[in-house]
C-alpha positions as CSV (number, residue, x, y, z in Angstrom):
1,M,35.7,11.9,28.5
2,R,37.9,8.8,29.0
3,T,41.3,7.8,30.2
4,N,43.5,7.0,27.9
5,D,46.5,4.3,28.1
6,D,48.7,7.0,29.4
7,G,46.3,8.1,32.1
8,E,45.1,11.3,30.6
9,Q,41.4,12.6,30.1
10,V,40.8,12.8,26.2
11,A,37.4,13.4,24.6
12,I,35.4,10.3,23.2
13,T,35.3,10.0,19.7
14,M,33.2,7.9,17.1
15,E,36.2,5.3,17.1
16,D,35.5,4.6,20.9
17,L,32.1,3.7,20.4
18,E,30.9,0.2,19.5
19,L,27.0,0.6,18.5
20,F,24.6,-2.4,17.9
21,V,21.2,-3.6,18.6
22,Q,21.1,-7.1,20.2
23,Q,17.8,-9.2,19.9
24,E,17.9,-12.8,20.8
25,A,15.6,-15.4,19.5
26,G,12.1,-15.1,21.0
27,D,12.5,-11.4,21.8
28,E,9.4,-9.6,21.6
29,V,9.8,-6.3,19.4
30,E,7.5,-3.4,19.0
31,E,6.9,-2.2,15.7
32,D,5.6,1.2,14.6
33,I,2.5,1.0,12.4
34,T,0.0,3.3,10.6
35,C,-3.4,3.5,11.7
36,D,-4.8,3.8,7.8
37,S,-7.6,2.0,6.1
38,N,-5.6,-1.1,5.6
39,F,-4.8,-1.5,9.2
40,M,-8.5,-0.7,10.4
41,M,-10.3,-3.1,7.6
42,E,-7.8,-5.8,8.8
43,K,-8.4,-5.2,12.6
44,V,-11.8,-4.3,13.0
45,P,-13.1,-7.9,12.2
46,E,-10.6,-9.0,14.9
47,I,-12.5,-6.6,17.3
48,G,-15.8,-7.8,16.3
49,R,-14.8,-11.5,16.7
50,A,-13.1,-10.5,20.3
51,L,-16.4,-8.6,21.3
52,R,-18.4,-11.5,20.5
53,E,-16.5,-14.0,22.2
54,N,-16.1,-11.8,25.4
55,F,-19.9,-10.5,25.7
56,F,-21.0,-13.9,25.2
57,W,-24.3,-13.1,27.0
58,V,-25.4,-10.9,24.2
59,P,-27.5,-12.8,21.9
60,R,-26.0,-13.3,18.5
61,Q,-29.1,-11.6,16.6
62,Q,-28.3,-8.3,18.7
63,V,-26.2,-6.0,16.8
64,I,-22.9,-4.8,18.7
65,Y,-22.0,-1.1,17.1
66,L,-18.3,-0.4,17.3
67,F,-17.4,3.3,16.8
68,I,-14.1,5.0,15.9
69,D,-13.3,8.4,17.3
70,N,-13.3,10.1,13.9
71,A,-9.7,11.3,14.4
72,G,-7.7,12.0,11.2
73,G,-5.6,9.3,9.7
74,H,-7.9,6.3,10.1
75,G,-8.0,6.5,6.3
76,T,-10.8,6.5,3.5
77,H,-14.6,6.8,3.9
78,D,-15.1,3.4,2.9
79,A,-13.1,2.3,5.9
80,T,-14.8,4.5,8.3
81,E,-18.0,3.2,7.0
């Protein structure tokens, strides 16, 4: 409800609303993404590089295994492999 110019309580209508989304330059915006094969194939190498950088004491010749949870939606068998 809103009060009109005559002081009466009236129902709010669509004409009373001004809808907008405001973003300023430099605002961080979250974006929904799909965790599909393309996403996984792009991100896994980034994760591997981050592991090597942050686990600097693990010798380069030692393999670091990265496992995904086998939940559906991660894409094709090739991406899982």
